[in-house]
Residue, then its C-alpha position, 0 to 999 in steps of 0.5 A: m939906668t937902663e943901658k941905651v939900645t943901639i942899632a948894633d944890638v938890633a942887628r945882632l938880635a935880628g941876625v942881619s947887618r946894621q945897614t940892613v936894619s937902617n934900610a928896614l927902618n928908613s927905606p923898607d921898600v929895598v928890604r925883603e918883607e921877611t927880613r923887615q919883619r924880623v928887624l921890626r920884631a927885634v926893634e920891639q923886643l929891645g925897645y929900640r927908638v930911632n933918633q929922628a934928628a940923626r935920621q933926618m941929618r943922615t937922609g935929608r928926610s923927616r919921614l913926615i907926611a902933613i895933612r889938614i884936619e877938616p873942620d867939624r860941620d854937622g858931626i855926620n860927614g866929618s867922620v868920612l875924613d876921620r876914617f881916611l885919616h886913620g887909614l893914612t896914618d896906618s899906611a904911612a906907619r907901615s911905610g916908615y912915615r908919621v903923619l903931621l896934622y895941621t888946621a887951616d880955614d881956607d886955601q890961603a890960610e893953608v898955603d901960609t901953613f905950608e910955608d910955616l911947616l916947611g920951615a919948622y918941621e920940613p915934612d917930606a910931602f903933603v896930602l890934600t883933601s877937599t879938592h875944588h875948582g880953582d884950588l890955590r893949594t895945588a898950584w903953590l905946591l907945584d910952583h915950589k916943587v913940594p911933593f904931594v898927592t890929593f885925595g880928590r880929583p883936580w876939578s879945574a882940569d882934565s883929570a886924566s892929564a892932571s899935573h899931579a898925582w891923585v886918588d879919588v872915589d868915583g861918585a858918579a859910578g856910586t850914584a848910578v848904582a844907587t839909582r839902578h838899585l831903585l829902578d830894579a825895585g820898581h821906582r821910576v820917578i827918583g829925585f836927587l838932593g845935591w849941593p849947589s852947582g860948581s862943587g866938583v864932587g857934588d856935580d859928579r854925583r848928580e851926573g851918575w843919577a841923571r845919566t842912569l835915569a835918562a838911560a831908563g827913559v826917565d827925564p831927570a829935569g825938575l827932579s833934583r834940588a840943590t841945598s847946603d849940606g845939613v840935616a835940616d836943609g835935606e829935610k826941607a828940600a825933600h819936603d819940596l820934592l815929595r809934596s810936588d805933583l811929580g810923583v817922586t817915590a825915592l830919593v838919592c842924596v849926595s851925602d848922608s847929612l842930606a839923606l838923614g833930613a830926607l829920611h825925616a821928611a819921608r817918614s813924616p805924616g802924609l809923605a811916608w807912602q807915595p803912589g807908585r808901581g808894584p813889582g808887577g807894574g801895577a799901581a801900588e802905594r809904597p814907602v818912600a825910599v832914601i839912599g845916602f852917600d858915605d855910609t857914616p856911622v849914623a847911616k848904620a844906626v838909623g838903617l839908611t842905605s848908603l854908598s860906602q867909600p873904600l877909604a882905607q884903600a884910598a889912603a893906602h894908594c895915597v901913601a903908595l903914590l907918595t913913596t914912589l915920588l919920594d923915592g924917585q921911582a916916578d917916570p918923569g916922561e909919564p903923566p902923574a899917576n892917578v887912581l879912581l876907586e868905586p864905592s859900594l852900596v850898603v843896603r839897609q831898611s831905607a831902600 
């Protein structure tokens, strides 16, 4: 039987003290990066495994960050949070944490799961996704003084004065970039396919489109349609706009699911070409342009221009905010930190 590798063996090989090995594994922020890497190489070479039970007894921390797995919907937009989860797992590992996954169908079920997990596994913190108006989850975690960060703004309050840390992507900035791209290409009457009013994310993305059109002298009234987030729903809503007498020649969509449906509609017989203005301002027929949001693998496969969220960067910020909270480095006199990132437009054949 192979002799068990101890922390003293790792310290000897790395040329550091046992306390430094412990710090490198449990509190990597207090160790120089060069030293931490030397310790990690020794750990890998010797095959050392940390005794998690002993670590938790010693530090009072489980080194676990819990996050819900989002339910699968149409197989398109679900990939967004899959990529965020991958980035979170990677960033957490680099900071000495592991990710604990759970499922829940709604807010109340998730709150019940919080209690179960805290009793059984004692995660150090939670990352919440899919924030919305009247979110029960944030109120419960705040009341119970459980550390957490949200990927998504607290839509029920002024986000700048929120009572918890958050990271988000500026949807309005993204749709503004998409709309300007279409205006620069000569489009004027640009429609928008979104979700029903009341969705914080959806309303934010619609605002960027509407504000940019208005700034260009185009009244956005009547140019948007709200529908459920599905390919068939997007196709139906796009048909409604494109067959109207509004003269719509381009569409900005709140998601790639709606954009894929819009693309089907825009490429259907009789709608593939719409009267518009040529580059010189004269009348010309042009293909209907479509832009999505989230830059999913489907967008790349079908040549859909789409807005890409910096998901790995968002995940890294979430972990950084959590480690600041957990290590007691947050200034209690300052409001909780927040980070707002901008998406980027990935131009393909559709616009």
